[in-house]
C-alpha positions in Angstrom: 11.3 4.2 -32.7 13.2 7.0 -34.6 11.7 10.1 -35.8 12.8 9.5 -39.1 10.2 6.8 -39.5 7.5 9.2 -38.4 5.8 11.0 -41.5 6.7 14.7 -41.2 3.8 17.0 -40.0 2.2 19.7 -42.0 2.4 23.2 -41.1 -1.2 23.3 -40.1 -0.7 20.3 -37.8 2.5 22.1 -36.4 0.4 25.3 -35.7 -2.4 23.5 -34.1 0.0 21.7 -31.8 1.8 25.0 -30.8 -1.8 26.7 -30.2 -2.9 23.6 -28.2 0.4 23.8 -26.0 -0.2 27.9 -25.9 -3.6 27.3 -24.6 -2.4 24.9 -22.1 0.0 27.0 -20.4 -2.4 30.0 -20.5 -4.8 28.2 -18.5 -2.0 27.3 -16.1 -0.8 30.7 -15.9 -4.5 31.8 -15.1 -4.8 29.2 -12.3 -1.3 30.3 -11.0 -2.4 34.0 -11.0 -5.7 33.3 -9.3 -3.9 31.6 -6.7 -1.2 34.2 -6.1 -4.0 36.8 -6.0 -5.8 35.1 -3.4 -2.5 34.8 -1.3 -1.9 38.6 -1.9 -5.3 39.3 -0.5 -4.6 36.9 2.7 -1.2 38.8 3.3 -2.6 42.3 2.9 -5.2 41.4 5.4 -2.8 40.0 7.8 -0.6 43.1 7.1 -3.5 45.5 8.1 -4.1 43.3 11.1 -0.3 43.7 12.2 -0.4 47.5 11.5 -3.5 48.1 13.6 -2.0 46.0 16.4 1.2 48.0 16.3 -0.6 51.3 16.1 -2.4 50.1 19.5 0.8 49.2 21.1 2.4 52.4 20.0 -0.6 54.3 21.7 -0.1 52.3 24.9 3.5 52.8 24.9 3.0 56.7 24.4 0.3 56.6 27.4 2.9 54.8 29.6 5.7 57.4 28.6 3.3 60.5 29.3 2.4 58.7 32.5 5.8 58.5 33.8 6.6 62.0 35.0 3.3 61.8 37.0 4.3 58.6 38.7 7.5 60.0 39.5 6.1 63.0 41.2 3.8 60.9 43.0 6.4 58.5 44.3 8.3 61.6 45.4 5.5 63.1 47.4 4.9 59.6 49.1 8.6 59.6 50.2 8.7 63.1 51.5 5.1 62.7 53.4 5.6 61.9 57.1 
């Protein structure tokens, strides 16, 4: 069917079609935005958990580093003991 055989649409009809397309696009974008916002919240929670675990691991490493001189000194004392 050729477009020449179709009657031309009036300006109000063209505007109505464009408005319908815009409304459909707006709804799709709102849904995508909602999904992306949920992903952001999930990733932020995961990031916060990882930051907490990293801080805990750093504390453990710092404690081990602080204990090294005392352990080395204790080992020297054991070696020099009769």
